[in-house]
C-alpha positions, 0 to 999 in steps of 0.5 A: 400397543406395538410389541416388538421382539428383537433379533438374535444377539449372543454373549457368552458368560460365565457368572456369579450374581446377587439381585437387588433393585435399584435405579435403572435408566435407559433399559436395553430391550433384551430377552433371555433367548436359549439356556443349556447345561453343557454336561450331566455331572458336575466335573467339567469346567468352563474357562473361556468363550468366543463366538463367529460372525454366524452365532456360533459358540467356541468354549473350552475348559476341562473335566476332572478326573472321573467326568465324561464330555459328549465328544464328536466322532470325527474331532481330532481327539475323541477320547480322553487321555487320562489323568488329573483333567483333560481339557476340552473344546467345542463349537456349539451352535446358535441356538445350544441344540447341539455341538458342531464339534467336540474334542478332548484336548490333552496328553496321557503321562502323568507328571510329579505335579499331579498331571493336568491338561486344560484349556484357558482360552480360545479364539476363532479367525475369519475361516472359521479355524479355532485357537486355543491356548492352556496348560499341560503336564503331559510329556505326551501332549500332542505337538507338531514341533517335536523339540518342543518336548525338550521342555518338560520337567517337573512344572507346567507347560503353556501350549498354543493350539490351531485346530481345522474349521471342522474340528478334525485336525490339529494344524499346528501345536506348540509348547512355548514355555514353562509356567510353574503351575503349582507355585504360580497358583499359591501367589494367587492364593495369597492373593484372595480378591478373585479366589474366594468362593471358586471351586479350587485351583483349576478355577483359579487358573481358569484366566491363565494363559490369554489368547488373541488374534490379529486380523492376519490370524497371527496369535498372541499368548499371555501368560505368567511364570516364575520361571527363569527359564521361560523360552524367550527369543533373541531381540526380546523386550525383556530376556530375563525375569525380574521378580517371583512372578513376570508376564510372559508375551508370545506371538506365533505365525499363522503356521505356528512360528515363533515370531517372538517371546518375552518376559514383561515385569519389574521387581514385584509380583506381576500377574496377567489377567487379560489380553485384547487387540484393536487397530493394530495395537495389543492390549493387556491388564493385570496386577503388579506390585512392581514399583518399577513396572516398564513405561509406567504412568499414572498412580504410584504402585502400592501393594497391589495396583492394576495396569494397562499396557499397550504394545504395538503389532509387528515382528518384533515386540514393541511396548507402547505405554502402561498406565497404572491405577488402583486405590490404596488397597490391594486391587486387581483386574480381570477383562479388557475390551477396546471401546472404539466409540470411546477410544478408550480401554475398558477394564474390569476389576476389584478395589481393595479399599473405598479409595479408589478415584471414581466417577459413577456408582451404580448403588449408593454404597458401592464405594469398593468391590466390583468396578469398572474402569475405562482408561484413554486410549493414549494412556493419558489418564482415566476416562470415567470409573464406575463403581458396580457393587461392593461384592460384585466381582467382574470377570470379562468385558466385552464393548458393543459398537455404540460404546455400551460395555457389557460385564460377566461377573459373580457375586457374594451373598451379601451383594447385590446389582441393579436389576432391570425388568427383563432379567431372567432372575431378580434375586441373589439366592447366596450367591450367583452369576450375572451380566451388566450393561451399561451406557457408553459413559458408564453411568446407567445401567442399560441391562441387569441380570442374575443368571443362577436359580440357587445358592453358591453359584460361584465361578469364573465367568466369560462373555462374547459379544457380536455386532457383525452378523449379517445384518449387524444385530446385537448378539450376546452369550454368557457362558457360566463355569459352574451352576447349581442343578436349578439353573432356568433352562429353555426347552430343546437345548442340548441339556436341559437339566444336569446335577451341576455343570457349566452353562451356556445362555443366549440373549437377543436384542431388538431390531430397529423394524417397526410395524405401521398400520393405517386404515384404508378407504374401503369397509374394514380395509388396513394397510400393514407396513414394516418399516426398517431401519437395520443395516439390510431390510428383511427378505421375507414377510409372513403376515398373520392378521389375527382374524382366522384368515390364512396366513400369507407371505408377502412383502413389507407392505401389504392390505387386508380387509376384516369382515367384522369389527372387533379387536385384532392382534395382526403380526408379522415375522421377518426373516433377514439375509443371515437367517436372522427372525424377527416379530412384530405384533399390534392391536387394532380395532376394527369399527368399520362394518355395520353391526349385524345381528342374527337371533336367536344365536341358537335353534333347535327345529323340529321337522314337524314344524312348518318352517323356522322364523329367522331375524336380523337387524343393523342393516339395510338389506339382507343376503341369507345363506344357503338360499335353497333352505329359505323361503326368501334369502333377501327378507330382514325376517325369513322362513327357513326349513333346513333338514339337517343340523347346519349354520345359516348366515346372513350378511347385512349391507349398511347404506353405504354397501359395508357389510359384516356377516352373522350366524345362527347355529341350527340343530334339527330333530326329527320324531316319529312315535312308535309303540306297541301293536294293540292287544287283548288281555283277559280281564285281571292280567297285565300287559308291558307296553313299549314305545320309542322314537324320543328321549321323553314318552307320556302315556294317557290316560294313566289308568290301569298304568303303573306309570305315566311316563317312560319308554316301557309301562305295565298296562293292567285295565279293567275295560277296554283302553285306547292310550295316547302315546306323546314321544318327545325330544325337546320340543319336538313331539309326535303322538301315536296310540295303542289299544288294549281290548279286555276279554271276560271269562266265558260262562260255561254249562255242562249237560245234566248229571248222566246215570249209565249202566256198566258198559254203557256210555254218554255223550258229554257236553258243554254250552258257553255263553258270552260276547265274541271276544269272551267266547272267541276261539275257545279251547276244551279240556276235559279231565281226567281223560279216562274213557273219553273219545277226545277230551279236547273237544265240546262233547266228547263221548264218555264210557266210564267203568265206574262213577266218574266225575268229569272236569271241563275248563274252558280256555278262550283265545286271550286265555280267560279260563273258566272250570265246571263238572258233571258226574257220570254214574255207573250202575252195575245191577238193575232189578225190576218189578212188575205187577202180577198177571191178572185178567179184566173184562173187555173195556175195563182197564187195569194199572200196571206197575214196575219198580226198580229202575230210573226210567221205563219204557213199556212193549208194545206200546198198544193200549197203554195210556203212556208207554214211558211211565 
């Protein structure tokens, strides 16, 4: 599917709308591009907007007492003058991100009527100089002709001002006549079609006076007055006022001199509503109840009808004719524009009854209310009349080069308009602003949208349309006089949020460029071409092929090769001579490459393994990379030995040499098991064993362990045991061992219990029995340490002074402990009794006896059978 986003087109409109579904044909491809408030508070109002050929937006209006407006320091009046209201004028860039310049307009001396400065109309010449018109009640209003101040009195004056392109200087400023604003507004209030729902007298007068320029930069100003002393010139078409309210038309030279000024009107109330210039002619729209309105043709005037009047451009006022149209009720009209494509004059207005002759209805029930009238260029009759909707109040109309009119309006709660799919807001929430674009014959809706987003978005509206950008693209901007705080602004603009203030909205239309895609002759090759039918082709093409490759700056035709099959969304952004940009995209499905599949998609490879088996399918030959990893990078099923985490790629070729690629992601894991060192423990005691090198650890056998898994376990073996330690990380494992030798308690035997005399000593002794580890590096501790030669040796000498039991504690190298004891008796007194002396015959024996001791030794031992008995 080809998607085209058109080039920027800007239109300014102040609008209130109500949405509805309807029969809409030939929809214009217009998109909402930018939307911004002009200030934060709700004390500003917007009267009129226009646009130059570069898309810059010029707007005028006012700021009420107590409000403020963001002006630029270099402007001709950066600060407010004070009073009931000050006028404002600004130049904003085409993207609504900021003011190029902005300024207050006005004086500072209040008159008896309340003191108002307001700017109601704006125009710009080819040099960028800005022309504004409006009303003032201040005697200090800045003028370049001092005698103009003589016009002041208890009234409002019409002013015209020419400003330098940079907004820093007033090139001329003229006061051209009395308007008597209060009485004139009263006459409008008595005619409620366009005043109902507005926000006060500031808004009622927003369309007065009107301003337009001829190609030479001479200004025409249309106003209305009840004053019989408006400054008309000699040779005026009408030198006196004919009724309560008449029109006035004034022409000024490029330097601000008044070329002529004249009344226009008949015997009834005549009210100006619009002013346009085209092809050396001036066109005026308005409402009249005068039965003798000058040069009138068409229907007979009743209580209130619409008129279109044409004048020749020149140094003297020369009217051509007037065409009257309307219903049997009270009718009124507003904006006016010349339609070159149909050689007709387009005017919008409201019909007060159902008797207005119409040729088209946008809605079946639309038989009164808002209308678009196309009057023939020679004022001989009606070209067509389209009923817009019963509650639609159109204010402004502009016409495209192809004759399609665009209308800015507001709508009451009860009404609706035809909505197109590209609408900004589709629902009328208790009164909205809106824009309607119609076909050149007024019969079909080309564009329809509401622009408000909350209740009571009523107010006047002004639109600007331009197709004279460097490449003649359609620009559309809508300026809304007053919007609620819920307006759908866009990001990056001057003021994205506000309590309630005027709003500018920018729309853009489509270009005539087409993106054409054709398949090339080689595998995956596609040719892209931009076919342009615009007045000027793009100067730059930024190509994005949608496959992750680098964006390319190229020409209108470019070739790209896709390396894999799939669905892609290539696009091109084009730049035109005037800085316009466009965007096109198109979905393509590439199926020219073979389908190469490498499997599995994700692998985990352990360095303990002897290589990794890969496989590929879908081709007749293959190339794996990086080649150093593979045993043979040209095999369909090679062995890889990666040393780190990496992607492995395979390029597969079909029989025609077309190729595609696939990849396998390999995660390399390496596990080295480590565990506690071998150790020896005493039987019955525990030891903590630790292992590391992987996420998982398993111990075997589980005998003597508090648990069989974990990086730390407690071992209490009853015999010497070798544990296997298996450390793993996924499927990658390593093994180590740890041996726990079990030592038994040594067996100890002490020397027999001795008896010693007081002052004597005895050598104690301990004998150990057991295997090597049981007795290895045993230590001795004799207690109490009383009269011992050394308590920490195997055989200390004891010299106790009294009977003492000595305890011997033996501890082997591994902490195995055994204890035994021996008592050393100390005897203090020893009495020995012997046999009495006796005589024996030679050769005969005699028995000798001794008692009182434990051991006996006889001296000399001669002739004794046992000297130790």
